[in-house]
C-alpha positions in Angstrom: 5.9 53.9 41.1 7.6 50.8 39.8 7.5 50.4 36.0 8.3 47.2 34.1 9.0 47.4 30.3 8.7 44.1 28.5 8.9 42.9 24.9 6.8 39.7 24.8 7.7 38.7 21.2 4.3 37.0 21.1 5.6 34.3 23.5 3.3 32.4 25.8 6.2 31.6 28.1 7.0 35.3 28.3 3.4 36.0 29.1 3.5 33.7 32.1 6.8 35.1 33.1 5.4 38.6 33.1 3.0 37.9 36.0 5.7 36.2 38.0 8.1 39.1 37.7 5.3 41.6 38.4 4.5 39.8 41.6 8.1 39.4 42.7 9.0 43.1 42.1 5.7 44.6 43.1 5.3 46.3 39.7 2.7 49.1 39.5 2.7 49.5 35.7 4.0 47.4 32.8 4.8 48.9 29.3 4.3 46.0 26.8 5.4 45.5 23.2 4.3 42.6 21.0 2.0 41.1 23.6 1.0 37.4 23.5 -2.6 38.1 24.2 -4.9 40.4 26.1 -4.6 39.9 29.9 -7.8 39.7 32.0 -6.2 40.4 35.3 -6.0 44.1 36.1 -6.4 46.9 33.6 -5.2 46.3 30.1 -5.0 49.1 27.4 -3.7 48.3 24.0 -3.3 50.1 20.7 -5.3 49.4 17.5 -2.8 47.0 16.1 -2.5 45.0 19.3 1.3 45.4 19.3 1.7 47.9 22.2 -0.1 47.9 25.6 -0.2 49.2 29.1 -0.9 46.8 31.9 -1.8 47.8 35.5 -1.8 44.6 37.6 -4.8 43.9 39.8 -2.7 44.3 42.9 -1.4 47.7 41.8 -2.9 50.8 43.6 -1.9 53.5 41.1 -4.6 55.7 39.6 -5.2 56.1 35.9 -7.3 57.9 33.4 -7.5 59.3 29.9 -6.4 56.3 27.8 -5.8 57.0 24.1 -5.5 54.2 21.5 -3.9 54.8 18.2 -2.3 52.9 15.3 1.2 52.3 16.7 0.9 53.5 20.3 -1.3 53.7 23.4 -1.1 56.3 26.2 -2.7 56.9 29.5 -2.3 59.1 32.6 -0.9 56.9 35.3 -0.4 58.5 38.7 1.2 61.8 37.9 3.0 60.5 34.7 1.8 60.4 31.1 2.9 57.0 29.9 3.2 56.1 26.2 3.8 52.5 25.0 4.6 52.1 21.3 5.8 49.6 18.7 7.3 50.4 15.3 7.6 47.4 13.1 10.9 46.8 11.3 9.1 46.1 8.0 8.0 49.7 7.6 9.9 51.9 5.1 11.5 55.0 6.4 8.6 57.2 5.2 6.1 55.2 7.2 8.4 55.1 10.1 8.7 58.9 10.1 5.0 59.3 9.9 4.3 57.0 12.9 7.1 58.7 14.8 5.5 62.1 14.2 2.2 60.8 15.6 4.0 59.6 18.7 5.7 63.0 19.0 2.4 64.8 18.8 1.0 62.7 21.6 4.0 63.4 23.8 3.7 67.2 23.1 0.0 67.2 24.2 0.9 65.4 27.4 0.9 67.5 30.6 3.8 67.2 33.0 6.1 64.2 33.3 6.3 61.8 30.4 7.6 58.2 29.9 7.8 57.1 26.3 8.9 53.5 25.9 8.6 50.6 23.5 10.2 48.6 20.7 11.4 51.2 18.1 13.5 48.7 16.0 16.3 51.2 15.6 20.0 51.5 16.5 21.8 54.3 18.3 25.0 54.5 20.4 23.0 56.4 23.1 21.2 53.1 24.1 24.2 50.8 23.8 24.4 49.8 20.1 27.7 49.9 18.2 26.4 52.4 15.6 23.5 54.7 14.8 21.2 54.2 11.8 18.7 56.6 10.2 15.9 55.4 12.4 18.0 56.0 15.5 18.9 59.5 14.4 15.2 60.4 13.9 14.4 59.1 17.4 17.2 61.2 18.9 16.0 64.3 17.0 12.5 63.7 18.3 13.8 63.3 21.9 15.7 66.5 21.6 12.7 68.4 20.4 10.6 67.0 23.3 13.2 67.6 25.9 13.5 63.9 26.7 16.6 61.7 27.5 17.4 58.0 27.1 17.0 56.2 30.4 18.6 52.9 29.2 21.7 52.0 31.2 24.3 49.5 30.0 24.4 47.5 26.8 22.6 44.2 27.7 20.6 42.9 24.7 16.8 43.1 25.0 16.3 40.9 21.9 18.3 37.9 20.9 17.6 35.7 17.9 19.1 32.2 18.0 22.5 32.1 16.3 22.8 35.9 16.0 24.2 38.8 18.1 21.8 40.4 20.5 20.3 43.8 19.8 18.6 46.6 21.8 15.4 47.6 20.0 13.6 48.5 23.3 14.3 51.9 24.7 12.9 54.2 27.4 12.7 58.0 27.1 11.8 60.3 30.0 11.3 64.0 30.5 14.7 65.6 31.0 13.7 67.5 34.1 12.5 64.2 35.7 15.5 62.0 34.6 16.9 62.2 38.2 13.7 60.6 39.4 14.3 57.4 37.4 16.2 55.1 39.8 17.6 51.6 39.4 16.8 51.3 35.7 18.0 47.8 34.6 17.4 45.0 32.2 15.9 41.7 33.3 17.9 38.8 31.9 15.1 36.8 30.1 16.9 33.5 29.9 17.7 33.4 33.7 14.2 34.6 34.6 12.7 31.9 32.3 14.9 29.2 33.8 13.9 30.2 37.3 10.3 30.2 36.4 10.5 26.8 34.8 12.2 25.4 37.9 9.6 26.9 40.2 6.7 25.5 38.0 8.3 22.1 37.9 8.7 22.0 41.7 5.2 23.2 42.2 3.8 20.5 39.9 5.8 17.8 41.7 4.5 19.0 45.1 0.9 19.2 43.9 1.2 15.7 42.4 2.5 14.3 45.7 -0.3 16.0 47.6 -2.9 14.6 45.2 -1.5 11.0 45.6 -1.4 11.3 49.4 -5.0 12.6 49.3 -6.1 9.6 47.2 -4.5 7.2 49.6 -6.0 8.9 52.7 -9.4 9.9 51.3 -10.7 7.9 48.3 -13.6 10.3 47.9 -11.5 13.5 48.1 -9.9 15.6 45.4 -8.7 12.7 43.2 -12.3 11.3 43.1 -13.7 14.8 42.3 -11.2 15.3 39.4 -12.1 11.9 37.9 -15.8 12.5 38.2 -15.5 15.9 36.6 -13.9 14.3 33.6 -16.6 11.6 33.4 -19.4 14.1 33.6 -18.0 16.0 30.7 -18.4 12.9 28.4 -21.5 12.2 26.4 -24.5 10.9 28.3 -25.2 7.1 28.1 -27.7 6.0 25.6 -31.2 5.1 26.8 -31.6 1.4 27.6 -34.7 -0.7 28.2 -35.2 -2.3 31.6 -34.5 -5.8 30.1 -31.3 -4.6 28.6 -30.0 -3.1 31.8 -30.9 -6.3 33.7 -28.9 -8.4 31.2 -25.9 -6.1 31.6 -26.0 -6.1 35.4 -26.5 -9.9 35.4 -23.5 -10.4 33.1 -21.2 -8.1 35.1 -22.4 -9.2 38.6 -23.5 -12.8 38.4 -25.3 -14.3 41.4 -24.9 -17.7 43.0 -26.5 -19.4 45.9 -25.4 -18.5 49.3 -23.2 -21.2 50.8 -22.9 -21.8 54.5 -19.8 -20.5 56.2 -17.3 -23.1 57.1 -16.8 -23.6 60.8 -13.4 -25.3 60.5 -10.5 -25.0 58.2 -10.3 -28.1 55.9 -7.1 -30.0 55.7 -5.8 -28.4 52.5 -2.6 -30.4 52.6 -4.4 -33.4 51.3 -6.4 -31.5 48.6 -3.9 -28.9 47.4 -0.3 -29.6 46.3 2.2 -27.5 48.3 4.7 -25.2 46.5 8.0 -26.6 45.6 11.3 -24.8 46.1 11.7 -24.5 42.3 8.2 -22.9 41.9 8.8 -20.5 44.8 12.1 -19.2 43.3 10.8 -19.1 39.8 7.7 -17.1 40.7 9.7 -14.7 42.9 12.3 -14.0 40.1 9.5 -13.3 37.6 8.6 -10.2 39.6 9.5 -6.9 37.8 12.2 -4.9 39.5 12.3 -1.1 39.9 8.5 -1.0 40.3 6.5 0.7 43.1 5.7 -1.7 46.0 2.1 -2.6 46.9 0.3 -1.9 50.2 2.7 -4.2 52.0 5.6 -1.8 51.1 7.9 -4.7 50.2 9.8 -4.1 46.9 10.3 -6.9 44.5 14.1 -6.6 44.9 13.8 -7.6 48.6 11.8 -10.7 47.8 14.3 -11.7 45.0 17.2 -11.2 47.4 15.5 -13.5 50.0 14.8 -16.1 47.3 18.4 -16.1 46.4 19.9 -16.3 49.9 17.2 -17.9 52.0 14.7 -19.5 49.6 13.3 -21.9 52.2 12.1 -18.8 54.2 9.6 -17.8 51.5 8.7 -21.4 50.7 7.7 -22.2 54.3 5.7 -18.9 54.5 3.8 -19.7 51.3 3.0 -23.3 52.2 2.0 -22.2 55.7 -0.6 -19.9 54.2 -2.0 -22.7 52.1 -2.1 -25.2 55.1 -3.9 -22.8 57.4 -6.1 -21.1 54.8 -5.0 -17.7 56.0 -3.5 -14.9 53.9 -2.3 -11.4 54.9 -4.8 -8.6 54.5 -2.3 -6.5 52.6 -2.2 -9.2 49.8 -5.9 -8.7 49.2 -5.8 -4.9 48.8 -5.3 -2.8 45.7 -3.9 0.7 45.4 -5.4 3.2 42.9 -2.6 5.2 41.4 -3.2 8.3 39.2 -0.7 8.5 36.3 0.6 12.1 35.6 0.6 13.1 32.0 2.9 16.1 32.6 
């Protein structure tokens, strides 16, 4: 059984990171302290103060039963282990701390067989990597001795780090002494590195999804992009009721009608009716284009046109005037491209 112990510190990012790590390492059970919120995927059991929890992911196959929820801890039988998750707040005085610790000890005594007791105890002891032992740490060590449990923490990596301060190790894991040799590969997960890796993965995923959406809009105007926009529009308030006359006036103003004119059979001699472009006008209009912008459907960037206007201005001038003389313009010049702007 793979067990993950995590102190969430009420962090939304840590909550997202929890699922990512559980999936990557195929975690069967997570022992949680200071959770961000109740998870809806899988089985979630939390204590009465919502500061300690046990989470069995939906993809886990371990069995469980007999959950117990108390003031500062929660316990359950998971596979053939009794697992207790607890959180002891640093604001408690030593008397309150002792009383809560006694409740946790009673729960461990009543457990049958193998026991894992883990959580954020907010205490110090050399046995789990701290430089010194305080009164809280001594009380926990005495409790572990009475229960026949040992500290499973290996190394001295900090499990909590406040900006600008030295890291501490408030999170510890205790296991039954006779089963200590069954605990393999106990290690800390570096939160900063895992958070950085997750952010990079999320960023890459967003970029890929955005590119796919843009390609879908170009290839299928009625595809996913259209459905997203229509979903947003449907969520708005319904239009006010209008009279038939009002609707006719609106449609007439937006879509005016005119008499149908016969189609021309020949192209008129526009050279006599329309002035041709001058070289100065061609260069000035080309230089007015904004650089570093996405090209249109013709896929010609503004920088290319500006370079041509600088080195071969007559080339553009002849092309523009030929379009006017013949009354013909490229189809790409008559198209528009719908671009969705990402707000991420």
